[in-house]
N, C-alpha and C positions, 0 to 999 in steps of 0.2 A: 644624667638621669632623664629618661624619656617619660613624657606625660601621656597618659591615656585618659581622655575625657569620656565618662559614662554617665548618661542621664536616662531618666524615665521619659518616654514620649508615647502617647497613645492615639495619635491622629495623623492621617495623611492630608487633612484639610489644610488649605493654604496658610491661613494666618497662624493657627497653633503650631503647624509644622515649622514655619519660618521662625517663630519665637523660640521653638525648641532648638533649632539648628544654631541660631545666634547664641543661645545659652551654652550649647555644646562647644562652640568654637571660641567663646570668650576667654577661657583660661589659656588657650593656645595662641592668643593674640588676635583672634577674629580672622575673617577671610583676608583682610589687608596685610596680615603677616605673611601670606603666601602668594598673593596676587598683586602685581604692580601694574600701573597704567601701561597699556600697550602689549602686555603679555598674551601670547597665544596659549590658551589653557585647554588641555585635553580633559574632558569629563569621560571617565572610563567606567560605565556601569556593567553589570552582568546582564547581557542580552543573550541568554542561552538559546531560546527557541520561541517561535511564534505560536507553538502549541501549548496545551495545558493552561488555558486562561483561567485566572482565579486561583491557581495553585501556588502563587507566590514563588515562582521559579526565577523571577528576574528582579533586578532593582526597580523599585516603584518609580514611575515617571514623575510623580509629584515631588519626590525627593530630589531627583535630578533637576527638575524645573526650578526648585527653590535655590539649589546651589548655583545654577546658571544665572539666576537673578542677582545673587550676591556677587558673583564674579563680574558681571557686567557693571554693577554699581561701583565696584572697585576699579573699573577702567580696563578690565581684561577682555579678551576676545575669545569666548568659549566655543569649542566645537565638541561634538559627541563622536566617539569612535569605538569600534569593537570588531572582532572577528568571531561571530557566533558559531556555535557548533553546527547549527542547522539554519541554512538560509543566509541572507545578507543582513548587514547591520540595519540598513534602511527598512527592509521588509519586516524584520523582527520588531524594530522600534515602532513602526506604523501599526503592526498587529497588536501591540501591547499598549497603545494609547499615547505614545510619545509624540506623534505627528503634530496635532494641534498645539501642544505646548512648545515644541521646538520652533514651529512656524511663527507663533506669537512673538517669540524672542529673537527670531531670525538667526537661529543656531543651525549650522550645517551638520548633517550626519555623514561621517566620513567612513568609507569602506577601507579597512586595513588590508593592504596587499603584502608588501614585504620589502625589506632592505637588508642586505648582508651586513652583519655586525659581528665583530670579533670580540669576545669577552676577555677579561683578564684572568678568568678562572683557569686553574690548572686541570680541573676535571673536564670542563666543557670548553674547548678552545674555539668553538664556533656555535653561535646561535643566530638564527635568522629571525630578526625582529622587524616590526613595522616601522618604516621611516617616519610615518606620520606621528607615531608615539615618541620616537627618539628625538624628533625635531621640535616637539612642543617645549615652550619655555617653562610651563608648569604642568604637572600631571596630578589630577585629583582622582584618586582611585575610589570607586563607589560600589563595593561588593554587597551581595546579599548573603546573609547568614543561612547556610544550608548544610544538611547532612549530605554525604556523598558516598555512593556505593563502591567507589574505587579508592578514595582518599580519606574516608571517614568523615572529614569536614571540609567544606570549601570556605575559606576565609579571605583575608586581604591578599595574601601572597598568591593563592590559586587564581584569584580574579585577574591577575596580570598575565595569565596564560592567554587571555584574549588579545594580547599584543603580539602574539605569534600567528603568522598567516595559517590558513586552514590546512594546506598541504603539509606544512611543517608540524602541525599538531599531530597529524596521522603518523608522520615519521617518528616523533618522540614517543608516541604510544608503542610503536613497533620496536624502536631502538632501546628504550630504557624501561619499557613496561614490564619486563620480566623481574625487575628489581624495584620494589616500591620506594626504597630509600634513595636509589639513584634517580628515579623519576622525581622524587621530592627535591633532591639536590638541583636538578635541572630547573624546577619551578623557582627555587630559591635564587639561583643565578639569574633567571629571567627577572625576578623582582629586583635584584641588586642592579641589574643593567637599566631597567626602567626607572628605578629609584624614585617612586612617587613622592611628591612634596607633601601630600596630605591624603590620608585614607579616612573615609567616613563610611561606617557600616550601617546598612539598613537592617535592623532587627526589630522593627516595630511589629511586623508580621514576618516571621522567619519560615523556613521550610525544613521539616524534620522527617526522619524515616528514610525511605529509599530514594533520596535525592541523587543527582541534582534536579530531576524533574518528576520522579515517580512517587515522591512522598506527599505529605499533606501540610497545609499551613499551620503555623503554631505562633500564637501571639506571645511575644516577649515584652512588648511595649518598651523597647530599649533602642537607643542610638549610641554609637561609639565613634570616637575620632582620635587620631594621633598622627603626628608627623613621622612616626616610626612604625612602618607596617608590621615589623616583627614583634614589636611591643604590643600592638593592638591584637594580633593573633594570639599571643601568649595570654593576654587578659581574657579574651573571649573563651578560650579553651578552659581556663580556670573557672570562669563564670558558669560554664556548662558542666563542670566537674568531669571533664574528659581528660584522660591520661594523654599528655602531649606526645609520648613515645608511640602512641597508636595512630598519630596523624603524620603521614610522611613529610609534609612541609615543615611541621614543627620539629620533628625528629631531626630532619636535615639541617634546619637552622641551628638547633642546639649543637649538632656535631661540628658545624662550621663556626661556632662561637658567635652567632649572630642573634640568637634568641636570649633576651634577658630573663632573669628570674623575677617572680612576682614582687619579691621584697625590694627589688631595685627600682621599681616603677613608681611614678608619682600619679596619684589619682585625685585631681582637684575637685571633682564632684563625688560620684559614688565609687565605692570599691566593689570589685567583683563579688565579694562576700555579701554585699548589701542586696544583690540581685539573686545570686545563688540558685540556679536552676538544677533541681535534683532528678528530674524525670525526663530529660531530653532524650528523644528517640533517635538512636543510631540506625544504620541500615540493618535489615534482617541478616544479611551476610555480605561480605565484601567480594566484589567481582575482580577478575584480573584486569590490570591496567591496559594490557595489550589486546584486550578483547578476544584473546585466543586466536590471534591472526595466524593463518597457515604460514609455513616457512616460505613458500613461494611469494606471498604478498609481502612479507618482511624483506625478502631479498629484492623485490621490485622497488620498494621504498628506499632501500640502501643504495641501489645503483642510481636512482633518481637524485638522491641527496648528494652522492659523490660528484655527480655532474654539476650540481649547484655550487659546491664548495670549491671546485677547481677554478671558478670564475673569481675575479677580484672582489674583495670584501671591504666594505666601509668599516671604519673603526670609530666608535663613539666613546668619549670619556664619560665616566659616571658624573651625573650632575652633583 
């Protein structure tokens, strides 16, 4: 039985936020249940864009800073990494206020580039994932709760798409974007390959409507955490009263037998019904995942990708 810790938290100020996160993680064993002395620990926030300041499009730096503090106190060596949709990880982080906090703790910001990796999936026999993420001893996944105009919601599984290099993101939009469920399966397989040790969701102020960047902030005053990213996503969809079959990552996880049902989960603090958001705003309409790419562009990506996968590929075992 997977545990999902849900609590109320209403502040990004340092001391109350730290207290909230310690309370959140306590039933999961605390940070030391996940981080041992000497571990290289990837902190994977959502660093979507340097634009839209104040719109709550990204994981708040205060939350990442607090988690980094706890990791260092446990003897881990944290580093921050992502492959943003727009710009570089360092540039987006700096523009969103991460710089001073990361410098204070001497935490490097790593640009994700790429490493060939062959999955055990029968559906996707090749995924190109970032070596920096695959080589980390511990992965702490730090998503922002958002609506999404292509995928309905972006939750813990979707956040791990940031471990795919930028060019490969474009490829997957072209290759699998005509079929939302197939795209969801690719995201699920990416999450299985990364296999985050811990997922902590920032939903103190979430982002609803036409996300991932075009919506508006929405206070939910909630934090969520689980060692099982699929369990966390299931709980959050239920909390928002969203039909999981309408969220490609959740639908794909259910089809692959990876998504638990709510009654099989343990909730040591609050149950989703205790929060129960009835008026969460989804996108006005869903957009095509492939952005309506012309056939020529899709063909170009295909040939580019074929050239990549003819080269030798590293194989990583699931953590």
